C-alpha positions, 0 to 999 in steps of 0.5 A: 366079837369085840366090845366095839361090835356091841356099841349101839346094840340092845341087851337083855337077859330075859329069855322071854323078851328075847324070844319075842324080839326075835319073833318080831324080826330083830337080829341076835348078834351074840349071847354073852355067857360071862355073867350068871344069866346069859345075855342076848345081844341084839343088832341095834338099839334103835327106836323100833326095838325100844318100842317093841320092848315097851309094848312087851313090858305093858302087855300090848304085843301080838305074835303067832303063839306057835312061832314064839313058843318054838323060838323060846324053846330053842333059845332056852336050849341054847342057853342051857348048853351055853352054845355059841350063837350062830345066825340062822340056828333058830330057823334050822 
């Protein structure tokens, strides 16, 4: 993907936050491995994702623990192997 495709996107290198956002239904569009820490790039930088990040930061979130744990494990494996992001890979 080109940098223009990342305009209006949300970026985080926090795997736990990325797992939470993905659990909440926000779409990952890519993972950037060019820095020492992998960076998850989400589809948009909307007010909804900003509110989800705020709630995560203050510890006021509620998600299904088993789903979150499964997604966190899969994201961790993906970044440890530096696997290119493929939409739907988490659900497989």
